[in-house]
C-alpha positions in Angstrom: 0.0 0.0 0.0 1.3 3.4 -0.9 1.8 5.9 2.0 -0.1 8.5 0.1 -3.1 6.8 -1.6 -6.4 8.5 -0.8 -7.5 10.9 -3.5 -10.3 13.3 -3.2 -11.7 16.5 -4.7 -12.4 19.2 -2.0 -14.2 22.0 -3.9 -11.4 23.0 -6.2 -8.6 21.3 -4.4 -7.2 18.0 -5.6 -6.1 16.2 -2.4 -3.7 13.2 -2.0 -3.7 12.1 1.7 -2.1 9.4 3.8 -4.4 6.4 4.3 -3.2 6.0 7.9 -4.8 9.2 9.1 -7.8 8.2 11.3 -11.2 8.7 9.7 -12.6 11.1 12.4 -9.5 13.2 12.1 -9.6 13.1 8.3 -13.2 14.3 8.4 -12.2 17.4 10.4 -9.3 18.0 8.1 -11.6 17.8 5.0 -14.1 20.2 6.6 -11.2 22.6 7.3 -10.0 22.5 3.7 -13.5 23.1 2.5 -13.8 26.0 5.0 -10.7 27.7 3.6 -12.1 27.7 0.1 -15.7 28.6 0.9 -14.5 31.5 3.1 -12.2 32.9 0.4 -14.7 32.3 -2.4 -17.3 34.3 -0.4 -15.0 37.3 -0.3 -13.7 37.3 -3.9 -13.5 35.1 -7.0 -10.5 32.8 -7.1 -10.2 33.8 -10.7 -9.7 37.4 -9.8 -6.2 38.4 -11.0 -5.4 40.1 -7.7 -3.9 38.3 -4.8 -7.0 39.0 -2.6 -8.3 35.4 -2.7 -5.0 34.1 -1.3 -5.1 36.6 1.5 -8.6 35.4 2.5 -7.6 31.8 2.1 -4.6 32.4 4.5 -6.9 34.2 6.9 -9.3 31.2 7.0 -6.3 28.9 7.8 -5.3 31.1 10.7 -8.8 31.2 12.1 -8.6 27.4 12.4 -5.1 27.5 13.9 -3.3 26.0 10.9 0.3 27.2 11.3 2.2 28.2 8.1 5.7 26.8 8.1 6.8 27.7 4.6 5.4 29.7 1.6 6.5 31.1 -1.7 4.5 33.2 -4.0 4.5 35.3 -7.2 6.9 33.0 -9.0 7.0 33.7 -12.8 8.5 30.8 -14.7 10.2 31.4 -18.0 8.0 31.6 -21.1 9.6 28.5 -22.6 7.8 26.3 -20.1 4.5 27.2 -21.7 5.4 25.3 -24.8 5.2 22.0 -23.0 2.3 20.2 -21.3 1.0 21.6 -18.1 1.7 18.3 -16.5 5.4 18.5 -17.3 5.3 22.0 -16.0 3.6 21.1 -12.7 6.0 18.1 -12.3 9.0 20.4 -12.7 7.6 23.0 -10.2 6.2 20.5 -7.7 9.5 18.6 -7.6 11.0 21.7 -6.0 8.7 21.3 -3.0 7.5 17.7 -2.9 9.2 14.3 -2.6 9.3 12.2 -5.8 6.7 9.7 -4.5 4.3 12.7 -3.8 4.9 14.1 -7.3 4.0 10.7 -8.8 0.8 10.6 -6.8 -0.1 14.1 -8.1 0.5 12.8 -11.6 -1.7 9.8 -11.1 -4.5 11.9 -9.6 -4.4 14.5 -12.4 -4.3 11.7 -15.1 -7.2 10.0 -13.4 -9.5 13.0 -13.3 -8.6 13.9 -16.9 -9.8 10.4 -18.0 -13.2 10.6 -16.3 -16.4 10.7 -18.3 -17.7 14.2 -19.2 -20.7 13.8 -16.9 -18.7 12.5 -13.9 -19.6 14.5 -10.8 -16.0 14.9 -9.7 -14.9 16.1 -13.1 -17.8 18.6 -13.4 -16.9 20.1 -10.0 -13.2 20.2 -10.8 -13.9 22.0 -14.1 -16.3 24.5 -12.4 -13.6 25.3 -9.8 -10.6 25.2 -12.0 -11.5 26.5 -15.5 -13.4 29.7 -16.3 -14.0 31.9 -19.3 -12.8 35.4 -18.5 -15.5 37.9 -17.9 -13.2 40.8 -18.9 -11.3 39.5 -21.9 -13.2 37.8 -24.7 -11.5 34.5 -25.8 -9.5 34.2 -22.7 -9.7 31.2 -20.3 -8.4 31.3 -16.8 -7.1 28.1 -15.1 -6.7 27.9 -11.4 -5.1 24.6 -10.4 -5.0 23.8 -6.7 -3.2 20.6 -5.5 -2.9 19.5 -1.9 -0.7 16.8 -0.3 -1.6 15.7 3.3 1.0 13.8 5.3 1.0 12.2 8.7 1.2 14.7 11.5 -1.3 16.7 9.4 1.3 18.5 7.4 -0.4 20.1 4.4 1.5 21.1 1.2 -0.5 23.3 -1.2 0.5 24.1 -4.7 -1.4 26.6 -6.8 -0.7 27.2 -10.6 -2.6 30.0 -12.3 -2.6 30.3 -16.1 -4.5 32.6 -18.5 -4.7 31.4 -22.1 -6.4 31.8 -25.4 -6.2 28.1 -26.0 -9.3 25.9 -25.6 -8.8 24.0 -22.3 -9.8 20.4 -22.6 -10.8 17.9 -19.9 -7.4 16.3 -19.6 -5.6 19.3 -18.0 -2.5 17.2 -17.1 -1.6 16.7 -20.8 -2.9 20.1 -21.9 -0.3 22.0 -23.9 -0.3 25.8 -23.8 1.7 27.2 -26.7 3.7 30.3 -25.9 1.6 32.4 -28.3 -1.5 31.5 -26.3 -0.2 32.8 -22.9 -1.8 35.8 -21.4 0.5 37.4 -18.8 2.7 35.4 -16.5 2.1 32.0 -15.0 1.7 32.4 -11.2 2.9 29.7 -8.8 2.2 29.8 -5.1 3.2 27.3 -2.5 2.1 26.9 1.1 3.0 24.4 3.8 0.9 24.2 6.9 0.5 22.0 10.0 -2.5 21.5 12.3 -2.6 20.2 15.9 -6.0 18.4 15.8 -5.9 17.5 19.5 -5.3 21.1 20.6 -8.0 22.5 18.4 -10.9 20.2 18.8 -12.9 23.1 20.2 -13.0 24.5 16.7 -14.5 21.4 15.1 -18.1 22.3 15.9 -17.7 25.8 14.5 -16.2 24.4 11.3 -19.0 21.8 10.8 -21.6 24.5 11.4 -20.0 26.8 8.8 -19.8 24.1 6.1 -23.1 22.3 6.9 -25.3 24.1 4.4 -22.5 24.9 1.9 -20.6 21.7 1.5 -23.1 19.3 0.0 -21.5 17.6 -3.0 -18.2 19.5 -2.5 -16.1 16.6 -1.2 -15.9 13.8 -3.6 -13.7 10.7 -4.0 -11.5 10.4 -7.1 -11.2 6.9 -8.5 -10.2 5.4 -11.8 -9.9 1.9 -10.6 -11.5 -0.6 -12.9 -14.3 -2.6 -11.2 -13.2 -6.1 -10.1 -14.5 -9.0 -12.2 -17.3 -11.0 -10.6 -16.1 -14.3 -9.3 -17.2 -17.5 -11.0 -18.4 -19.3 -7.9 
């Protein structure tokens, strides 16, 4: 069994998590991750070109006592990276922050969601939260890719990649290529690493659950591309 092998979609976040994390704790973590996004989305669109969404996202994390141990933002990779697939680009960037096994899990998860049927609930939610036609610029599409890795000890690594393009964005975002000529502005990359002491912050759980209770239906979904097992011939 892989150390990181649980894959979920939490609103717009693609989450790989350690299977050893106890289910009750994992539920509180999932509610927390959902809270971060709902709180920020209520303040400003995640597709807004300003950094305001990230400010509100960070505020939400602080409210729930998630401590930030490392962050980096406003990285503008060279234009040549835009002539390759977004998957190769993400692999290159994420390898700076994540272990090779974690990068491989991200690749599997992105490949999986890109292969889902067009009417799959997880894919529909992913597209809704990740890809949007620009309201200000005709013909421009904004991509907001959010990937989370959760390790034992509740250490959360979050990678954000924001791209604006005139290319048509297909369902298989991992293998999507963005020619240099289609790029609009710089690619933005943001990284956050946080930790949460669940035992010391159990008093917050009720408040988190109350906040997401009427907003989180259908927003936390499993991601699975495993083929169904053949029926036994008993």
